[in-house]
N, C-alpha and C positions, 0 to 999 in steps of 0.2 A: 504493500499499499504506499508505505514511505520511500520507494526504491527511487525516485528521481530525488531525492534529497541526501544518498548515499554519498560519502566522499569519492572521489575517480582520481584517477592515474591518467598524466596520458606520457606517450613517449619522450624521453630526455631532450630537452633541447642542447646542441653539440657546440654550437660558436661560442666561444667564450666573451669574445664582443658583442653578441644578441644577446647571452645571458645576460649580461651585465645592466644593456638598455632596458632588455624588455623586465630585467628585478625594478629598475629604477621605476619604470614607467607603471609597475604592478604595485608598486609598492605606495606610489603617490596616490593611485587609487583607492586602494586599502582604508589607508588614512581618512580620504576624505570621504569613502563610504562610513568606514565606522562612525565616526565623529559627527558627522551630518543625520546620519541614520539616528545615534544616540541623542543629538538634539531635539528631533522628533519623538523619541521617545519620551524626552522630559516636559514637552509642551503638553502631551497627555498626562503625563504623572503628576502633575501641579493644579492640573485645573480647580482640581475641588479643594484643595489645600485654599489656593488664592482666592477662593470664591465662599469660603465657610462664614462670614459674616454677612454675604446678602443672602446667602441659604438659611442660615440660622433665622434672619430678617423674614424670607418669604414664605422658609417653608414652615417654621416655629419651632426648629430644632433646638434643643439645649449644646452649651458647650461639652457636656458628657457625653452626647450623642454625636455632635461629630468628633469627638476623642475616639468613640468607638467605632466609625468608620474610619477615620484615619491608622488605628491599630489593625482593622480586619485586614485594610490592604496590606500593613505589614507583614502581619503572620502569614496570609497567602503567599505573598511575594518571598519571604522567607523558606517556607516548605517548599516552594514551586521552585526554587531557584536550585538548590540541591538536584533534582531530578533533570531542570533543564540544562544545567552544566553538563551532569553524567550524560544526557542525550546529545548534547552538541559536540562532543569528543568523540562523537561516533558519525558526525552526520555533515553534510554540507553546510558551512555557518553562512554561507550569502543568504541562502536561502532562508536559512534557521531564523536569519535575524530579520530580515524583510516580513516573513510573515506573522510573527510575534507583534511586529508594529501593525499591520493591516487589522489582525484581532481587534489588537486593542483599542485602536480608534474605533474601530466598529462598537467596543459595549460603551466608550466613552461618549459615542454619540445618541447611545439608548439612554443613558443618563439624564440625559438632556430632555426627557419624553417624560419623566416620571416625577412626582413629589412622597414618592411610598417609601418609607424608613427602610424597610424591609428588603423592598426590589432594588434600592440603593447599596444596600450592604452585598447583596447578592452580586450585582453588577461591577462593584468595587472589587470583589472576590476573585472575581473574571478578569478583571485588567489588571489586577496583581498577577495571576498566573502567565498571563502575555505577556507584561512586562519583564518577567522574571527569564524569556528568552534572549535579550536585548545583550547583557553585560556578560554573560558566559560566551556569546558569542563574537563579541568584538574582544573582547580580552585576549580569549584564543586566536583569533586571527591575527591580531597587534603581536602577541610572542613567538607566533610563526613564523612573521615575514620580517621581523626586525632583530637585529643582533643585541643583546644585551650592553653593548658598548653605548651603543644610542639609543637604547630604548626606554632610559626615562624620561627624555625629552617627548620622546614619539609618545609615551603613554600618558604623560601631562598634557600635552596637547589633545588627546581624545577625554581622559579626564574632563578636563574642561567645558569636552564639548555639553555636558549636563548643567553646568552654571549657564552656558550660553542659552541652555534650551528654558532655562527657568527664566530668564528672564525675556527670551522669546514668548513664553506661556503668558506672562504677565503683561507684554503687549500686544499678542493676540486678546488677551481676555478685555482688556481695556478698549482695544479696537472695536471688537464686537459691542460693547457693552454701548459704546457712542454711537455706531451706526445704526444699531438695533434697540436703542432707546432702552437700556437696563435689561431686556430679554435674557435671562439665565439660559435659555434653548438655545439663542443664538450662541452663546459662548461655547457650549459644548460642540455645536456644529460646525464653527470657526474652527477648533481646534483639531480636529478628526479631520477635516478636510486639508488643512495647512499638513500636518503630518503624512497623510497618505501621498498629498504630492511628493513631499521631499522624499520619500524611501522609494517611491517607482521612479524617481531619476537615480537616486544614488544604486538600485539594485542594478543600472546598468554600468556602473564603472566598478564594482566591487568584483571580487577573486576569491574564491575559496582558499586553498591554500597552493605553495608555490609548485608541489607535485603534480597538482591538477591542470597545470597549462604546461607541464612537461620543464620545469626548473628545478635546479636540487635543493635540497632542504637549506635552513638559515645558518646553519653549523658548517656546511661544505662551503656554501659562498662567501661568507663571514672570515674562514679558517679560526674562528675563538670556538673554544670549548667552554659547554656549561656545566656546572656541576651541582647536586645538592650537598647538605649538611655531613652526608656519609660520605661525600668523595666520587659517586655516580653521576655518572654525564646525564643530560638531561633534554637530547635533542629528540629523541625519538617519536614521532607524532601519530604513531598506532601501534597497536598491540592487539594480541590475541587473547590477553587475561582476561577473567571474567570479573562483572563489575565488583565483585564482593572483595577480590583479591584485590585488585586496583584500591579501592576505597580503605581498606585495610592496611595497605603496605606502604601507600603514598600518602594518604591523610592521617588515619585516626594514629597511626604509629610515628607521625612525625614530628618533632617538638617544636618546629620552626613554624608547621602550618597552626599550631595550637595557639602559641603568643602572639603570632601577628594577627590571629581570626578574634582572639580575646580582645586584643589593641585595638583592632577596628570595631566591634562592638563595642566599645565605651566610648570611642570618639562618636560611632554613631549615635550613641545617647545624645551625647552634646550637639551633633550635628542638629537632629532631629526634635531636641529640647529646645535649641533657640528658632531654626525656621519653619516648623509646624505652629510655632505660635506669637511669630511674628507680628501679624494680623492684629491677634486678640490683646498682646502684651504692651505695644507700642502705643495703643492709645491712652493705657493707663499713666503714663507719660506727658501726654499732653498733644500726640501727634492726631492729625487725622485719621479717618478711616483708610481713605484716600492714598495718601501718606506711606500709611502703614503699609498697604497693599504692595507700593511700588517697590518698599522696602524690601518684599523677597525676592524682587530681581535684582535691588541691586545690590544684595547680599552675594547672591548669586554670582553677577556678574563682576563685581567688584576682585573674587577670587581666578579669575581666567590668567592674566599676566602674573600674579607672583607665584599660581602653581605652576609656570610653564615653566619660569626662571628656576623655581623650586628644583624641579623634574632636571633642568637641565643643572646644574650644579650636583645634583648627586653622578648624573654620568662624570663630571669632571673630579670629583670625588672616586672615583673607580668604583662606583656603585653603593657610595654609602647611603644607601636609603633609608634606614635605623637611625643615623646620626639625624641626619635632616628633618626624620619626623620628629625625634625628642624636642631639639629645637625649637620645630614649630607649635608644640604641645605645651612647653613653657609660656612661649607668649599667649599662647592660647588662654593660657590660665588666668594671667593678667587682665589680658582684655575681659574674660568673664566678671571677673571683681568689678571693674569700670561699669560693666553693661547692665547688671543689676542693681548695684548699689548707688550710682551718679542719677540724679536729675535734671543735671546738665543736657539740653537736647542735643549739643555740638559735640561732648564728648558722646554722649551716645550714638549719633551718627559715624563717630571717629571708629570708636570702637565696633560697632558692626561692621564697618569697611576693611577691619582689619582680620576680624574674626574671619569672614571669606577665607583668607588666603590660610589663616593659621590652623581653620578647619580642614578643610580642602586638598592644602598640600601632607599629610600625613593619610589621608582617608585616598587619594589616589596612590601614593605610594607604598603602600600597603598593599592595594589590589595588585603592585606588580611583584609585590615582596612573594606574598603567598605563590604566584604564579611562578618565580621563579625557584622558588622550595619543593617543587612537584618536577616528572617528568612530562614532557610537551604532550604525550596523552592522556593526562588526567588535568592539562588546565581548564578547560570547564568545570570539571567534578573539583576545582581548587575554588574556584570561584562561586561556584554553588555553595560550598560547604560555608565558607565566608560568610556568604552573604544570608545563608539560613540565620547565623549568630546576630548578623546586622540587626535582621529583621524580626523575627521571633522574640528575640530579646531587646537589641538596641533601639529599635523602632517603638516596639510596644510599649517600653518604658517611658519612650518620651513623648508619646501620643496619649496612653490610654491612662500610665499611671499619675502621668502630670498632670495631665485632665483632670481626673479625679482629683487628687491635692489641691490642686489649685482651685478648683470649684468649693473643696472644705476648709482651705488653711490659709490660702492666698498666694501670691507668687513667689514669695521667700520659699515655701516649701518645694515648690519647683527646682528653685536654684539649687536647694542643696543636694537634689538627686545629680545634678548638671556637674557641680563641684565634685563631687566622691567621683565622676563618670573620669572628669579627667585626669583625675590623680592616681586612680587604677592605669589608664592609658600611659602615664608618663613612667610609671612602675615597670610594667612591661615593656615599654622602650629601653630602659636601662640593660636589662636584660639581653633586646636583642642586638644592641649596638654593639655587645661584645659576641655573639653569637655570629653577627656579621662579618667581625673583622675575622673571625675562625674558617671562614665558605671561604673571603677572599684567598685568603693564604692556600686552602686545598684547588681553587682554581688559578691560581698562578702558579703553581706547582705543576698542574696538570697540563697547562698551556709550556710550561717550559720545556717540560718533557716532549711536547708533541714538536716543537722547535725544535 
C-alpha cells in the first residue's frame, strides 16, 4: 500500500566532477525544501495558540479549556512523533514530509468550521499526529545530506524555519482578520491554503537521500568519519535489524541520547511556558491584546539570526554543541528573572527578544546532538524519541499544568515551574559538555587513523 513511499537506490553517478556539482545542487534543494516546508508546518501549528484570546471570547472557553486543548496537541504529537520517527527511517522522507503537511492543513481547515469543544479536541489530536511527520523527516534528510563539519550551520538554518513560520502564522492571522472582518473561520482557512501552496512548490525541489539519485553517501563524499560515544561509525543509512533491536541498542542503552533528551524536555518546558502564554501574560503587564499577539511572532522571529550564528559558532568550535547550549541556558535563566519580575515594558520587550535566541539555540542544537549520537538508520527514531519527552512531558507541563496553576494561584506559580526546568537543563548540559569532549577525541582518532 505504501510502496510508493519506500526508499529507492539508483545506479551510482560515476564522474567526480558531476558528483560534486549534483551534490551541491541537491543539497541546496534539500535545505530550501526542508526549511520552507517546516515554515508551513508551523503556520498550521500555531494558529490556535495565536488566536486563544479571540477563541475564548467568541466560543466561551475558559483558560483551563484552552490549556487542555493545547496539551492535547502536545500529548498527541509526543506519542505520534516516536512512531513517525521510526517510520520515516524506512520510507521516502521527501514524500513523508509533504503528506504530513497536506493532512495537517486539512484538519486545521476543519477547525475553522466548528465551535464544539470535543470536536476541536479530536481535530487537534489529528493535527498533532500529522505534524509529527515533519521534524523527523527534515532532520533525517539534513543529517544524511550534510557533513558534521558544516551541519551546525545548516541545521540551525533549518531549525530557524519554525521561528519564521511562527511569525508568518501571526502575519497570516492578522491578514485574514483584517480582510475578513475578524472571522475566525477565515483565519483557519487562510493558514491552510498558504501552507498547502508552500509544500506543493517545495515538493518539486526536494530529494529523499543521496543514494536515491545515484550519489554516494555523505561520509564517502566528504571523507569525514563520524562516530558515537562508543567509537562506532554512524554513516550507515539503512539496516535489516528489527525495530526492537534498533530501539534498545541505539536509543534506550545510549546514555548520550538520554541526557540530550532530558535536557531538551526541560528547555521545552521553558519554551512553551513562555510562548503558549504570551497572549495571556503580557496583558497583565499593561500590553494590549493585539500587541501581545504580535509578540508571539516577534519572540519567534527574533531568534533566527542568533540561532544561525550560534550554530555556525558550534561548527567553528569543531562541534562543541553542548558548550554553546550551556552558555545560552545560563543567559536564558537571567532573562527569565527579568521577564517574570520586571514591570518595565521596555525591559520586558528586551528580555523577550533575547529569550528567543537563548531558548531556541539550545533547542536547535540538542536536536542535532541527538541525531549525531545514533547511526544514520536511527535518525528519525532518535528525533521521535526526544520529541516524545518534549511534548508528553515538556509541553504538557508548560500548558496544562501551568494553566491550572495560574488559574488557581496566579502567574508566579507558573514561573516557578519554568525556573526549575531551566536549572535542570543547565545541570544536564554541564555533564554533556564533558561527554562531548570524549566523543570529539574518539572522532579525531578515527579520522587520523583513516588519513
